[in-house]
PAFITI-627886 format. One record per atom (N, C-alpha, C, O): residue in three letters; x, y, z. Coordinates in steps of 0.1 Angstrom, whole numbers, plus 5000, padded with zeros to 4 digits. Example, Ala and Ser with C-alpha at 12.3 -4.5 7.8 and 13.67 -1.06 7.14 Angstrom:
2
ala513249435078ala512349555078ala513249675078ala514249675085ser512849785071ser513749895071ser512950005079ser513450115080
***
This chain:
159
met071765407085met072665387077met073465277078met073665197070leu074065287095leu074665137098leu073765047100leu073964937095lys072765057105lys071664947108lys071764857097lys071864737100glu071864897083glu071964797076glu072964707076glu073064637066his073964687086his075064597084his074564497096his075464427101gly073364487102gly073064367109gly073064417122gly072364517124arg073864337138arg073864327148arg075264377147arg076064337138val075464467157val076964497162val077364347169val076464277176ile078864297167ile079364177171ile080664187184ile080964107193ala081164307180ala082164337187ala082664527185ala082464607176ala083264517194ala083364697199ala084864707207ala085264617215ala085464827202ala086764877208ala087065007211ala086765087202thr087765057221thr088065177225thr089365177229thr089865077235asp090165297227asp091365327231asp091065497234asp090065567231gly092565547242gly092565697243gly093965697243gly094765607247ala094365817236ala096065847240ala096665997240ala096166097233cys097465997247cys097966167250cys099366167245cys100166077245ser099566297239ser100766347235ser101466437246ser101666547243gly101766387257gly102166447269gly100866427277gly099766427272asn101266417289asn099966397299asn099766527311asn100466497320pro099266607312pro098266657297pro099066707286pro100366707284gly098166737278gly098766757263gly097766747255gly096766727261pro097766747239pro096966727228pro096366577230pro097166487233gly095066547228gly094866417231gly093966357217gly093666427208gly093466207218gly092866177207gly092466027215gly093065977224trp091065987209trp090165877209trp090165767198trp090565797186gly089865697200gly089465587189gly088565467193gly088565387203ala087865487182ala086865337187ala086565277173ala086665327162leu085965137177leu085465057162leu084364967169leu084164917180ile083564967156ile082264867159ile082564757145ile082964787134arg082164647152arg082364517136arg080764487138arg080264477149phe080264477128phe079064427127phe078964267120phe079964227114glu077864197122glu077464077115glu078164057104glu078863957103asp077864147094asp078164117079asp079564177075asp079864237065gly080264167086gly081764207086gly082364347082gly083564387082ala081064417081ala081464567081ala081964647094ala081464617105val082964727093val083664817102val083164947103val082764997092gln083065007114gln082865147116gln083765217126gln083665217138glu084665277119glu085765337130glu085365467134glu084565517126phe085865547143phe085665667147phe086765717156phe087465637162gly086965867158gly087865937162gly087866077167gly087066157163gly088566107173gly088366257178gly089466317186gly090166237192tyr089666437186tyr090966527191tyr090666617205tyr089566677205glu091266637212glu091166757220glu092666807222glu093666727223ala092666937224ala093867017224ala094767017237ala095967017238gln093767007247gln094566987259gln093466917268gln092366957270thr094066777272thr093366687277thr094766587287thr095966617288thr093966467292thr094766347297thr094566267289thr093966277278asn095266127293asn094866027285asn093865957292asn093165867285asn093465967307asn092765917309asn091065997307asn090165917308arg090966097305arg089866187298arg089766107285arg088866027286met090466087274met090566017261met090065877262met089465817253glu090465827276glu089765697273glu088265667278glu087665567275leu087765777287leu086565787290leu085865847276leu084765807273gln086465917269gln085665987258gln085465897248gln084465907242ala086265807246ala086065707234ala084965587240ala084165547232ala084865547253ala084065477259ala082665547255ala081765487249leu082665667259leu081165747256leu080865797241leu079865857237glu081865757234glu081165757221glu080965647216glu080165647206ile081365557219ile081165407213ile079565387222ile078665367214phe079065397234phe077865387242phe076965477233phe075765427231lys077065577229lys076165667219lys075765587206lys074665577202gln076765547201gln076365477187gln075565307190gln074665267184leu076165227201leu075565127206leu074465147212leu073965037214lys073865257217lys072565297218lys071765277206lys070865207210ile071665307195ile070865327186ile071065197174ile070565197163leu071865107177leu072164987168leu071764867175leu071564867187asp071464747167asp071164677173asp072364547179asp073164497171arg072364537189arg073664477197arg073464327199arg072464287205his074564217195his074564057199his074464077215his074864177221pro073763957221pro073463987234pro074663977244pro074664017255thr075863917236thr077063887244thr078064007242thr079263987244leu077464127236leu078264227235leu079364277244leu078864357252ser080664267246ser081364347252ser082164417244ser082264397232val082864547252val083364687245val084864657250val085064707261arg085864607245arg086964567244arg087764677245arg087764747236thr088764727259thr089664817262thr090664777270thr090564687278asp091864857270asp093064827276asp093064927288asp093964917297ser092164997288ser091965097300ser091465037316ser090365067319lys092164977325lys091464927339lys091065037345lys090165017353tyr091465177343tyr090965297350tyr089565297343tyr088665337351leu089065267331leu087765287326leu086865137333leu085665147337ile087565047333ile086764907337ile086564917352ile085664857358asp087564987358asp087064977374asp086165087377asp085065067382gly086865217373gly085965317374gly083965267371gly083065277379phe084165207356phe082565207354phe081665077364phe080465067367asn082564997366asn081864877373asn082164877385asn081864767390thr082864967394thr082964917408thr083065067415thr082365087425trp084065157409trp084265267418trp082865397417trp082365477426ile082465377407ile081165497406ile080565457412ile080065557417lys080065367418lys078765337425lys079165397441lys078265437448gly080565407446gly080865497459gly080965597458gly080365667466trp081765637447trp081465787440trp080065857444trp079865957451lys079065777435lys077765837435lys077165837448lys076465937451arg077465727458arg077165747476arg077565857478arg076765937480lys078965897479lys079866017486lys079666157480lys080366257481gly078366147470gly078366257461gly079666317455gly080266417460trp079866247445trp081066237437trp082366277443trp082966387441lys082666197451lys083966237465lys084866087462lys084265987460thr085966097462thr086865977463thr086865957477thr086466037486ala087465827480ala087465767495ala088565877502ala088365877515ser089165927499ser089666007507ser089266167509ser089966257513gly087666157503gly087166297505gly087266397491gly086466487490lys088266387482lys088666477475lys087566447461lys086966347460glu087466557453glu086566547439glu087166447432glu088266407431val085966387424val086266287416val086866357405val086366467402leu088066307398leu088666367384leu087566317372leu086866207371asn087766387365asn086966387351asn085266307353asn084866207348gln084666407363gln083466347365gln082566387356gln081666307353asp082466507350asp081966507338asp081666417330asp080566417325leu082466337327leu082566217317leu081866097325leu080866037322trp082566067336trp081965977345trp080565997350trp079965907356lys080066107346lys078566077351lys077566087335lys076366057335ala078266117324ala078066087308ala077965977307ala076865937301leu078865877310leu079265747310leu078565677317leu078265577311asp078065687329asp076865637337asp075365687334asp074365637339asn075465787325asn073865807318asn073865737311asn072765677310ser074765707302ser074765617287ser074965467291ser075365397282arg074865417301arg075265277305arg074065207296arg072965237292leu074965087293leu073565017285leu073664827295leu074664757296ser072564817299ser072664727305ser072964587300ser073264507310asn073064537289asn073264447285asn074764437276asn075064337269val075464557279val076764597270val077964537284val077564547295thr078964487281thr079964497294thr081264547287thr081464557275leu082464577300leu083564627293leu084564497295leu084264417305gln085664457286gln086264357285gln087464407285gln087764467275tyr088764397296tyr090164437295tyr090764357284tyr090564237284val091464427274val092264337266val093964387269val094264507269lys094864307270lys096264397276lys096864467259lys097164407248gly096964597263gly097564657256gly098764637245gly099864587249his098764667234his100164637226his100564487226his101764447226ser099264397225ser099664257228ser099264187215ser099064067215gly099164257206gly098964157190gly097264157191gly096764107181asp096364207199asp094864207193asp094264317184asp094264437187pro093864287175pro093964357162pro093064487164pro093564597160asp091864477170asp091164577174asp091564647184asp090864757184asn092364647193asn093164707204asn094064777196asn094364887199glu094764707186glu095864787177glu095164907168glu095665027167arg094264857163arg093564967156arg093065087162arg092965197156val092565047176val091665157180val093365247184val093465357179asp094365217192asp095565277195asp095965347184asp095865477186asp096465317172asp096565367160asp095765497158asp096265617157ile094465457159ile093465587156ile093765677166ile093965797163ala093765637179ala093765757190ala095265837192ala095565947197val096065747186val097265837188val097665907172val098465997173ser097165887161ser096865937152ser096366087151ser096766187145phe095066087161phe094366187163phe094866277173phe094666397171ser095466257184ser096466297192ser097466377188ser097766477194lys098066327178lys099266427168lys098666447154lys099166437143lys097766477157lys097066577141lys097466477129lys097066517118ile097966367128ile098166287118ile096666217108ile095666157112ala097066257098ala095766197089ala095466047089ala096465967088ile094265997090ile094165857090ile092965837086ile092165917087lys092765707079lys091565697071lys090765607077lys091065487078leu089265647081leu088765557091leu087865457082leu087265507072gln087765377085gln086565227077gln085465297082gln085365347093gly084565287073gly083065287073gly082565437068gly083165527063asp081365437069asp080965577061asp080265667073asp079165717070tyr080765687089tyr080865787097tyr081265927092tyr081266017100
***
């Protein structure tokens, strides 16, 4: 159904939490070469903002895995936690048996492992400053916040 739109040319993710911990939501979107947009979102009753950031990325990777992608595709996110963890920290965590530098268990280990298993070799994460006017970042933030507060939001696409 989504493959009819051509290659994915852009993607964005965000997470939100009403209280931390508290009710949370995540939002994501994919843009296709033909101009179509597919949006996704989800809710968890008791979670953290960081977990929602990771969940959003995991959902995007699941979608991207089955779609044709532009060779320079990056997933835009305002989460340095996601970017640093995915690009750098995870290597050390795996070497140390999922322990931090101080010897403590890595938080959100289940999601980090799932993300690592969903890694796509030709897709990178790109930082975008949150609330800076980037349209895709603003939209996924709206989706994530709406889901976290259980406010109805119309998602684009046929998901």
